[in-house]
N, C-alpha and C positions, 0 to 999 in steps of 0.2 A: 504494500499500499503505500508506504514512504518513497519507494523508490519510484512508484508511478506518480505521487505528487512532485518529486524533484525533477522528473522529466518534463512535466506539465509547465512546471512554474520556473521558466528560463528568465534571467533578469537581464537587462541592458543598463549599463553605467550611463548610457545617452540620455536616458530618462531624467536622471538627476541633474543633468546639466541644462534640461529644458525649461523653459518658463512655465508656469502652471497653465497659463491660457493654452498652450500649445499641447499640454497633456490632455487636458479637457475636451479639446477640439477632436483629438484623436479617439477618446472615450465615446463622445456623442455619436460618433459614427459607428461604433460597435454596439450602440443601444445601452452601454453600461456606463453610468457616471459614478464617479468617487471623488470626494472632496474631503480633506482633513478638517476636524471639528475639534474641540476641546475634549469630545469624549473618545475619539478616534477617528476612523475613517468612514464617512456616511457613504453609504451606496444606494444607488436607486436603478432600477431596470425594469422592463416588462418584457415577458415571454408569452405572448397570446396562446390560449389553449393548453397552458400547462398550469397545474395547481402546485406542483413539488419541483424544486430544482436543488441543487446543491452548491454551495458556495466555499471555494477553496480561496485561501490567501496565503503568502510567504514573503519573508524578508530574512535577513541575516539573523534575527534573534528569535523569531517565532514563526509558525505555521500552523494551520488547521483546516477543518472541513465541518461544515453544519449542513443540516437539510432545513431548507425554508418551505413556508405553506403560503400559499395565496390563492383565495378562492377566484379572483379576477386575473391572476397572472402578473400582477403588479407588485414589485417586491421593493421594500424600503427598509431601511434599518442602520446599525452601526456596529462597526467592528471595534470593540473596545481597546485593542492594542496594548493590552496591560503589560505585556514583557518587552515589548521594545524600549530599549534603554539609550538608544544613540540614534543619529539620522540614518534613515536606511530607505531604499527603494522597494516598494511593496507591490507585488503582483497579485492582483485579484481575478478568479477565474470562475465563470459560470458553467456548471456542467448539468446535464439531464441527470436523472436518477439512474440511468443506465451508464452513467460516466461519460457520455459523449460532450466534446467541447461545443459550447454554444457562443461564448464570448469572453473576452477578458480586457483588463485594462491595468495600467500601471500608474502609480502616482509616488513621488518624491516625499516620503513621511518625514516631516522634519521635527525632530524632538531634541530637547537639550539634554546632553549627557548627564544622568543623574547619579551614577555610580562609576568609581573606578578602583582598580585594585590597590591595595596597600601593601608593601612588602612584608612578607612575612618575618617574624623573629628568627634567630639563627637556631633557637631550640624548638621551633613549631613542629608539633606531630604531622607524622606522613601517612597517619592511618587513624580513621575515625571507628570506633567500635560500638557506639550507642546510637546510631541513626535510627529514629523512630518515627514510622509513618502511622499517622491515624486518619482514617478515611472519613469523609463527608459524603453527601449525595453528589456534588459536583464540585467538590473540593478535595485537598489533601494536605494535612498538616503535618509539618516536619519539625524535628528538634534533634539537636546533637551537640556535642562537645568537641572544640577543635583547638586545644591550648596553643597559643603562640600566633594565631592567625586572627586577623582583625577582618579581612574580607575573603570570600571563597567564591567559586562558581557554582551555581545549581542549574543543572539540566533535568528537565522533566520530559518524559515521552509517553505517548500513548498513540493508539490509531488515529484518533480525531484531533489531537491537539499535542503540539510539542512546543519547547522553547528554552531558553536559558536566560539567566540573569545573574548579577552580581548580588551576593547578599553579605550583610554586615553583621558582625557579633554583637550581641546586646551588652555583655560584659563579661570578661574573663573568659572569653572564647566559648561562650555559650550562645549558640545559634538557635532560632526558631522562628516559625513562621506560618503562613497559608497560602497556598496555590488557589486561586478561583479558576476552574475549569469549566466554563459555561458551554463548551462543544461537547463535553463527555457524555455518554449514556449512563445509566445504572449498571454496576458491575464492570465498567471498563478498567482493565490493567493499567496502572500508572507506574513506571519506573523513575526513580529519583538516583541522580548520580551526582555526588559531590567531588569537584576537582580543586586543585590549588592553581596559582597563578601560572605554573608551568605545564598545565595541563594534566598533571598526575592525578589518578583518580583515589580519593582518599576513603570513599564508601558509595555503596550502591544497594539500593533495597527496592521491592516491588510490593504494591499493596493495589486492591481493587476498591473502586468507589462504592457507596453504599446503594442499596435498593431501598427507598422509602416508600412503603405500602399506601396507597391512597385509602381514603376512608371507603369500605365497601358499601355504605348506606344502609338504610334498613328497608325491610319490606313492606310496600304499601298496602293498604286493605282494598279490598273490592277492585282489583286490577283484572285485567283479562287472564291473567295466569294465576289468580288466587286459587289456593289448593294445588297447585303442581309444585312438585319438588325436583330440583335440578341439582345434580352433582356435576361440579366441573372439574376436571382433571387436567392441570398444567403439565405438559409432558416434560418428562426427564426431571433431573435436579443436580445440582453441584455437590450436594451431600452424598457421601458414600453409601450404599446399602450391600448387604451379603449377596455375593454372587452365588447362585446355586442352580441346579437343574431341575427344572419344573415341566410337567407335561404341558403341551401347546394347548389342550383343552381337556376338561373333564373327560374321563375315560381313555384318553390317547395312549397309546405305547410310545409315541414320540416325544422326545422332550429336548428341550434347549436351555442354554446358560441365559440367564436375565439378571442383570446388574443395576438397572435402571438408568445407565448413562450410554449404553451400547446404541450406535446408531444416531447419535445427537448431531444435528446439523450446526453449521458454524457459518456466519456471515461472510461473504467474500470480500464485501468493501468495509463492513464495520468490524469484522472479527468478533461478533458478539456469538455466544452460545444460545442454542436453541431454548434451553431451559429459561433465561430471563425473560427473552421475548415473549414465550409462551405463558409466563406468569403475570406480565404486563397486559397482555391480552384477555387472559384469564378474570383478572380483578375487574378490567372494563365490562366485559360481560356478565359478571356477577352483579355489577352496579345496575345494569341495563334491565336485567332480569329482575331484580328487586324493584325496580321502579314500575315493572309490570304486574308485580304482586306475586311473583313466585318464591318459594322459599328456596335458598340456595346455599348449598355446601361446596366447598373445596378440599380436595385430597391433600393439597399442600398450599400454604399461604406465604412461603418464603423459601429462599435457596439453601437453607440451613437443614430443613427437614428431608430425610432419605424415606422414599416411599417405593415399596416393589410393585410389581404389575399386579401380582394378586393382592397386595394390600389395597391397592385402588379400587380393584373391582370388588373387593370386601366391604370396603368404605362406603361405597356407592350402596350396596345392598343394605349395610347397617342404617344408613340415614331414610332408606325407604324411597330412594329416588326413583321417579318416574321416567328420567331421562338421564343418560350417562354421557356427558359430551367431554371429548379428549382433545385438548388443544395442541397441536403440533405445528412445525415448520418443515419443509421439504427440502431435498436435495436433488439435484439433477446435472448431467453431463452438459445440458444445453443452458448457455448464459442469458438465453431470451426466453426461458421458460416463465409462464404466466398462466397459471390455472389453479383452480381449488379442488380439493379431492375430499370426499366423504367416505370413509369406509365403515361398513358394519360386519358383524360376524356372519358366517356362511354356514359351515355344518357342525357348529358347536351344538351340543344337546341342549345347553342351556338357551342358546338362542332360538332353539325350534320350539321351547316353551313358552317365548314371551310373544311372538307374532310369525305369521306366516312369511316366507321368502319376499312375496311381491308386496305385502304391506310394509315390510322393512324398506325394499326398494323405495317405495312411495314416501316413506317418512324421511329416508336421506335425500330423496330429490326435493321436497320441500325445504329441507334445510338448506340445500346447497342452492335452490333458488333464490332464497331469501338472501343469502350472503352476496350472490351474484348482483341481485339488483341494488344493495348497499355499497358494494366496493367498487362496481363498475367492470369486475373481471369479466371476459366474454365466456372464458373456456371453463368447464367443470366436469368431474366425473364422479360418479357414484359406482361403488363396487362393493360387492359381498367377497369377504377375503377371510382365510384362516391364519393369516401370518402375524396377526395382532393378539398376543397373550392376554392384555388386559380386556380386549374386546371378547375373546372366547369365554372366559371366565365370569362375563358379567350376567347377571339375571334380570336385566331390564333392557329397553331399547338403547342400543349404544352405538355412539358415533365418533369415530376417530377423524377429527378434521385437519387436513393439511391446509394451512392458511396461505401459503405462498412458498416460494422457493428461497432460501436463504443463498443458494449458489448462484442466483441471477442476480446482478448488481442492483437492478431497478426494484426488484421485490424485497431485497436484503435492506435497502435504504427506507424504502415504504413501510415494511414492518416494523420498525423501529421508532417511527413518527407518531406521535399521540393522536393526530388528526386521523390518520390512515388506521391505526389500531382501533379507534372508536368505530370506525365504519365496519371493521371486521366485527367487532363486538356487538354492534347494534344488528348487524345481519344475521349473527348467530341467535340473538334474543328474538328477533322477529321470526327466525326459523322455528323456534319453539312453539309459537302461537300458530304457525302453519300446519306444524306436525300435530298438534292438538286437533285441527281441523281434521286432518288424514284420519288420526285415530277415531275421531267420532263418527266419520263416516264408514270405517271398516266396521264399525259395530251395528250399523243400520241393517 
């Protein structure tokens, strides 16, 4: 990812020598206008017909990428440039979610140098042993001791944002502070490296940002789904669970190893794990279903809970779920993959006791159609399959929903954006209403 950023964002010192009027004239022709303000770099551009774009920026001190949303295709905002400590030419590039170049501009960002290295004392330490990182939602706190040093270089690196800055000791070689990382997602991995004036590494540590769960809300009374119980199963998890051999379905002689992590997808652009994106979408689905009056449970509410596939199916039965919706994200060799999949069990004896196969297909199709309507995804597939253990052991209508492809750049970017996640969630919630209609019709 960083190599691709570097290739896309090539600087020219000529821009630094050009008058600002000349720079802005070139920008206007590209459709992207950038201007230095007290807050950073203000940007403005339009991309008719697009709701989502990616904005990349880079100079010698920092670089990053963020996903922007605008219902009208008009994008405006400010890049704060928190870590640019000296005058630097900054390149700004607009990409489609599929990472195709749309437009770019450059600006000579003029800032007074705020920090400079102070020569270390002769007895200054050449190794730091107490570097501690404390994660926040979109921030990282750091603290360490480096006696004999008044200033050091702190470098931070993640997929979505990276940079470097000179830091100053508070007293007696004690360093501490916080990095604001607005581009990062929940559970992004941040690497902090501490270097001296000569570029020698004194310490290096890694930590992930936090996932702060939203308020799941309360179940309303007298909604269209009042009396309906839904169990949502956010796929996979980061926590380890016991790996053991289990039958693929009740009564089967075929067994497979299951550890809750195998087959987990990872974003090709964001590098995010499927487990966290699935958890975010599941929370939003829970909220939407409760707004409709459904009683909602989830098999896990965080990344620290380990749940086996048998645990998941068993919990859905324990809470008396009328529907078991399993939220996943897909992988494919095609980088342009864009489709929704809904899987239900096929030959499981438990499934045979729930509804007949045609009704199962009708239920799954109703869920799929509602999701397609909300997300705008054109292609969708309903399949009855024996390959999902959690489906095969469930004793209620069960649907494993592949909400998109993390292996496709566009899908990967969208599936981590709150607006698109909300559409996926609303589609699943409305899908439950449609499945209730199918169920009622099958009983007539």
